[in-house]
C-alpha positions as CSV (number, residue, x, y, z in Angstrom):
1,X,4.3,146.6,102.8
2,X,5.9,148.3,105.9
3,X,3.9,146.1,108.2
4,X,4.9,143.0,106.3
5,X,8.6,144.0,106.3
6,X,8.3,144.4,110.1
7,X,7.8,140.7,110.3
8,X,11.5,140.4,109.5
9,X,12.4,142.2,112.6
10,X,14.3,142.5,114.9
11,X,16.7,144.3,112.6
12,X,20.2,145.3,113.6
13,X,23.7,144.0,113.4
14,X,23.7,140.8,111.4
15,X,20.1,141.4,110.3
16,X,19.9,144.7,108.4
17,X,16.7,146.2,107.2
18,X,16.0,145.0,103.6
19,X,17.2,147.8,101.2
20,X,15.1,149.1,98.3
21,X,16.6,151.0,95.3
22,X,15.1,153.8,93.2
23,X,16.9,155.3,90.2
24,X,16.2,158.6,88.5
25,X,14.1,160.2,91.3
26,X,13.5,163.9,90.7
27,X,13.8,166.1,93.7
28,X,10.8,168.3,94.2
29,X,11.8,170.1,97.4
30,X,14.0,169.7,100.5
31,X,15.0,171.2,103.8
32,X,17.5,170.7,106.5
33,X,16.1,169.9,110.0
34,X,17.3,169.2,113.5
35,X,19.0,171.1,116.2
36,X,22.4,170.3,114.7
37,X,21.1,170.5,111.2
38,X,22.0,166.8,110.6
39,X,18.8,165.7,109.0
40,X,17.6,166.3,105.4
41,X,14.0,165.7,104.5
42,X,13.1,165.9,100.9
43,X,10.2,165.1,98.5
44,X,11.0,163.3,95.2
45,X,9.0,161.8,92.4
46,X,9.5,158.7,90.3
47,X,9.3,158.5,86.5
48,X,5.5,158.2,86.7
49,X,5.2,161.4,88.8
50,X,4.3,159.7,92.0
51,X,5.8,161.7,94.9
52,X,7.4,160.3,98.1
53,X,8.9,161.7,101.3
54,X,12.5,160.8,102.1
55,X,14.6,161.4,105.2
56,X,18.4,161.2,105.5
57,X,20.0,161.2,108.9
58,X,23.6,162.4,109.4
59,X,24.2,163.2,105.7
60,X,27.7,163.2,104.4
61,X,29.0,165.4,101.6
62,X,27.2,168.1,99.7
63,X,23.5,167.7,100.3
64,X,22.5,170.9,98.3
65,X,21.4,168.6,95.5
66,X,18.8,167.2,97.8
67,X,17.4,170.7,98.3
68,X,17.3,171.7,94.6
69,X,14.2,171.1,92.6
70,X,14.7,169.0,89.5
71,X,17.9,167.3,90.6
72,X,17.9,163.6,89.6
73,X,19.2,161.1,92.2
74,X,19.5,157.4,92.8
75,X,18.7,156.2,96.4
76,X,19.0,153.1,98.6
77,X,16.4,153.3,101.3
78,X,13.9,151.4,103.4
79,X,10.3,152.2,104.1
80,X,9.2,153.3,107.6
81,X,6.2,154.8,109.3
82,X,6.6,158.3,110.9
83,X,4.3,158.9,113.8
84,X,4.1,162.6,114.8
85,X,1.4,164.5,116.6
86,X,-1.0,161.6,116.2
87,X,-0.5,161.4,112.5
88,X,1.2,158.4,110.8
89,X,2.7,158.9,107.4
90,X,4.9,156.8,105.1
91,X,8.5,157.9,104.7
92,X,11.5,156.4,103.1
93,X,14.8,156.4,105.2
94,X,17.7,156.9,102.9
95,X,20.8,154.8,103.6
96,X,22.8,156.0,100.6
97,X,22.3,158.2,97.5
98,X,24.1,159.6,94.5
99,X,23.4,161.9,91.6
100,X,21.7,159.9,88.9
101,X,23.2,159.2,85.5
102,X,19.7,158.6,84.1
């Protein structure tokens, strides 16, 4: 899917990356990263128990909910591939989020 979505590139001003939405995700764990502590990486599961890795750059507001196991959130994100130390993994880059009402 990520490779197919890359066919829509180049993305940028006037051609934003296509957003996806997930509602009622359950946070499993999270941590703050970065020299300036301006990145939040967290794992969350959908209603079926499938887990995914999310990353949020330059978070605004109180991100403690993203660090607390069991918190339910809704997220707008896009899929991306993270290449680090020769390993490539799927991650979801969060554009926006809120506490879920589900």
